[in-house]
C-alpha positions as CSV (number, residue, x, y, z in Angstrom):
1,X,130.5,38.5,-54.5
2,X,134.0,39.3,-53.2
3,X,133.5,38.2,-49.5
4,X,131.8,35.3,-47.8
5,X,130.8,34.6,-44.3
6,X,133.6,32.8,-42.5
7,X,131.1,30.5,-40.7
8,X,130.5,28.7,-44.0
9,X,133.9,27.1,-43.5
10,X,133.4,26.0,-39.9
11,X,131.4,23.3,-38.1
12,X,127.7,24.0,-38.3
13,X,125.2,23.5,-35.5
14,X,122.1,21.3,-36.1
15,X,119.4,22.6,-38.5
16,X,118.6,25.1,-39.7
17,X,121.8,25.6,-41.7
18,X,122.8,27.6,-44.8
19,X,122.2,24.4,-46.8
20,X,118.8,23.5,-45.4
21,X,117.6,27.1,-45.8
22,X,119.2,28.3,-49.0
23,X,121.2,25.4,-50.6
24,X,124.3,27.4,-49.6
25,X,127.4,25.4,-48.7
26,X,131.2,26.1,-48.5
27,X,131.5,25.4,-52.2
28,X,128.4,27.0,-53.7
29,X,128.2,30.0,-51.3
30,X,125.9,33.0,-50.9
31,X,125.6,33.5,-54.6
32,X,123.2,30.6,-54.6
33,X,120.8,32.6,-52.4
34,X,121.2,35.5,-54.9
35,X,120.4,33.3,-57.8
36,X,117.2,32.0,-56.1
37,X,116.1,35.6,-55.3
38,X,116.8,36.7,-58.9
39,X,114.9,33.9,-60.5
40,X,112.0,34.3,-58.2
41,X,111.7,38.1,-58.5
42,X,112.2,38.0,-62.3
43,X,109.2,35.6,-62.6
44,X,106.9,37.5,-60.2
45,X,103.2,37.3,-61.1
46,X,103.5,34.2,-63.1
47,X,102.9,30.5,-62.4
48,X,106.2,28.7,-62.0
49,X,107.1,25.2,-63.1
50,X,110.6,23.7,-63.0
51,X,112.6,20.8,-64.4
52,X,115.6,19.7,-62.3
53,X,117.9,18.1,-64.7
54,X,118.4,14.3,-64.2
55,X,117.6,14.1,-60.5
56,X,113.9,13.7,-60.9
57,X,113.4,11.2,-58.1
58,X,115.5,13.0,-55.7
59,X,113.6,16.2,-56.4
60,X,110.3,14.4,-55.8
61,X,111.5,13.2,-52.5
62,X,112.8,16.7,-51.5
63,X,109.6,18.4,-52.5
64,X,107.3,15.6,-51.2
65,X,105.3,15.4,-54.4
66,X,105.5,13.7,-57.8
67,X,106.1,15.7,-61.0
68,X,104.3,15.6,-64.3
69,X,106.5,13.6,-66.7
70,X,107.6,15.3,-69.9
71,X,109.8,14.2,-72.8
72,X,112.1,17.2,-73.1
73,X,114.3,19.3,-70.8
74,X,116.6,22.2,-71.5
75,X,120.4,22.0,-71.6
76,X,123.0,24.7,-71.0
77,X,126.7,23.8,-70.9
78,X,128.9,26.2,-68.9
79,X,132.4,24.7,-69.0
80,X,134.0,27.9,-70.3
81,X,133.8,31.1,-68.2
82,X,133.8,33.1,-71.5
83,X,131.1,31.1,-73.3
84,X,127.9,29.4,-72.5
85,X,126.7,26.7,-74.9
86,X,122.9,26.7,-75.4
87,X,121.9,23.2,-76.6
88,X,118.2,23.9,-76.5
89,X,115.8,21.2,-75.7
90,X,117.2,17.7,-75.3
91,X,115.6,14.3,-74.5
92,X,114.8,14.1,-70.8
93,X,116.8,11.9,-68.4
94,X,116.3,10.8,-64.9
95,X,117.6,8.6,-62.1
96,X,114.3,6.7,-61.9
97,X,115.7,3.5,-63.5
98,X,117.2,2.1,-60.3
99,X,114.3,3.2,-58.0
100,X,111.0,1.8,-59.3
101,X,109.7,-0.4,-62.0
102,X,108.6,2.3,-64.5
103,X,108.6,1.6,-68.1
104,X,111.7,2.3,-70.1
105,X,110.0,5.4,-71.5
106,X,109.2,6.8,-68.1
107,X,112.7,6.2,-66.8
108,X,114.0,8.5,-69.5
109,X,111.5,11.3,-69.0
110,X,112.1,14.6,-67.2
111,X,109.9,15.8,-64.3
112,X,108.1,19.1,-64.3
113,X,107.3,20.4,-60.8
114,X,105.0,23.2,-59.8
115,X,106.6,25.7,-57.4
116,X,104.6,27.7,-54.9
117,X,107.3,29.5,-52.9
118,X,111.1,30.2,-53.1
119,X,111.5,27.3,-50.6
120,X,110.3,24.9,-53.3
121,X,113.1,26.1,-55.6
122,X,115.6,25.6,-52.8
123,X,114.3,22.1,-52.3
124,X,115.0,21.4,-56.0
125,X,118.5,22.7,-55.5
126,X,119.0,20.3,-52.6
127,X,118.4,17.5,-55.1
128,X,120.8,18.6,-57.8
129,X,123.4,21.1,-56.5
130,X,126.0,18.7,-55.2
131,X,126.7,17.2,-58.6
132,X,129.7,18.4,-60.7
133,X,127.4,20.7,-62.6
134,X,123.7,21.0,-61.9
135,X,120.8,22.7,-63.8
136,X,117.2,23.7,-63.1
137,X,115.0,25.2,-65.8
138,X,112.2,27.4,-64.7
139,X,109.1,28.1,-66.9
140,X,107.1,31.1,-65.6
141,X,103.8,31.1,-67.5
142,X,100.3,32.6,-67.3
143,X,98.5,31.1,-64.3
144,X,95.7,28.6,-64.7
145,X,95.2,24.8,-65.4
146,X,94.7,25.3,-69.2
147,X,98.1,27.0,-69.6
148,X,99.7,24.3,-67.4
149,X,98.3,21.6,-69.7
150,X,99.5,23.5,-72.8
151,X,103.0,23.7,-71.2
152,X,103.1,20.0,-70.5
153,X,101.9,19.3,-74.1
154,X,104.6,21.5,-75.6
155,X,107.3,19.6,-73.6
156,X,105.9,16.2,-74.6
157,X,105.9,14.1,-77.8
158,X,108.5,13.1,-80.3
159,X,109.0,16.5,-82.0
160,X,111.8,18.6,-80.4
161,X,110.3,21.8,-79.0
162,X,111.6,25.3,-79.7
163,X,111.8,27.7,-76.9
164,X,109.9,30.5,-78.7
165,X,106.9,28.1,-79.0
166,X,107.0,26.9,-75.4
167,X,106.8,30.4,-73.8
168,X,104.4,33.0,-74.9
169,X,103.9,36.8,-74.7
170,X,105.3,38.2,-71.4
171,X,106.1,34.7,-70.0
172,X,109.7,34.1,-68.8
173,X,112.2,31.3,-69.1
174,X,115.1,31.1,-66.6
175,X,117.8,28.4,-66.7
176,X,120.0,28.2,-63.6
177,X,123.2,26.2,-64.1
178,X,125.6,25.9,-61.1
179,X,129.1,24.5,-61.4
180,X,130.6,22.8,-58.4
181,X,133.7,20.9,-59.6
182,X,136.7,22.5,-61.3
183,X,136.0,23.2,-64.9
184,X,132.3,24.0,-64.4
185,X,130.9,27.5,-64.0
186,X,127.6,29.2,-63.1
187,X,125.3,30.6,-65.7
188,X,121.9,32.2,-65.7
189,X,120.0,32.2,-69.0
190,X,116.9,34.3,-69.4
191,X,114.4,34.4,-72.3
192,X,111.1,36.0,-73.1
193,X,109.2,37.5,-76.0
194,X,108.8,40.6,-73.9
195,X,111.6,43.2,-73.4
196,X,113.0,42.2,-70.0
197,X,116.0,44.6,-70.2
198,X,114.5,47.3,-67.9
199,X,113.5,44.8,-65.3
200,X,116.8,43.0,-65.4
201,X,118.8,46.2,-65.1
202,X,116.7,47.3,-62.1
203,X,117.2,43.9,-60.5
204,X,120.9,43.9,-61.2
205,X,121.3,47.4,-59.6
206,X,119.2,46.3,-56.6
207,X,121.3,43.2,-56.1
208,X,124.5,45.2,-56.4
209,X,123.2,47.3,-53.5
210,X,122.1,44.3,-51.5
211,X,125.5,42.5,-52.0
212,X,127.4,45.6,-50.9
213,X,125.2,46.0,-47.8
214,X,125.6,42.3,-47.0
215,X,129.4,42.3,-47.4
216,X,129.7,45.4,-45.2
217,X,128.0,43.6,-42.3
218,X,129.8,40.3,-42.6
219,X,132.1,40.9,-39.7
220,X,129.1,41.4,-37.4
221,X,127.5,38.1,-38.3
222,X,128.7,36.3,-35.1
223,X,126.7,33.1,-35.4
224,X,124.4,30.9,-37.5
225,X,121.3,32.7,-36.4
226,X,122.7,36.1,-37.4
227,X,123.8,34.7,-40.8
228,X,120.4,33.2,-41.5
229,X,118.8,36.5,-40.5
230,X,120.9,38.4,-43.0
231,X,120.4,36.2,-46.1
232,X,116.8,37.2,-46.8
233,X,118.0,40.8,-47.2
234,X,120.7,39.6,-49.6
235,X,118.3,37.5,-51.7
236,X,115.5,40.0,-51.6
237,X,113.0,37.3,-50.8
238,X,111.5,35.3,-47.9
239,X,111.5,31.6,-48.5
240,X,107.8,31.0,-47.6
241,X,106.3,34.0,-49.4
242,X,104.6,33.3,-52.7
């Protein structure tokens, strides 16, 4: 995006705010809403499960529910704007150690959360996005409890998983990495056994139109209510729609 709403850099009224609604702030700006919209629309029709890297306990508090614990999480390093380093699955980590008397093993496991609406994804962002670099991995898989159990099983155990074995057929993997401090950058990593190129191209073209339309009306967004009313059109989603 080339322009941002000036109100992001001013004092905000009480909630709702850009952060409470879309995890948008005056550092990670409207592009965060675009990322949420892209991830949600790209995974339409599938059951969505997500791992917020490291901030497992904060994510549980933000969502108001506990995750399923798994041993592995995904890691993308985006410290160079020209290159993204894909480290694949790495042992899970969490902040749980200082919060409750779990076993050592559970302290060092990742949390897999089920997501029902885009607002759930935003709530995960609330837990992680203010770090120097934050990461959420989204697994969009076939609906149903049996597939959920298989996903949990594939992310558990001593053997390091491979991404091609974790997702199947037309399922979709999306990793969203957001850089906040200097030296860290944003990256979106997508994988599937299916050919996603036509869908990605269509979404990219649609978001280009949405961004252009949003930027053309920025000067007319006179207050917080107007801004919050414009963001759903930018993101292409409504936060409480499945």
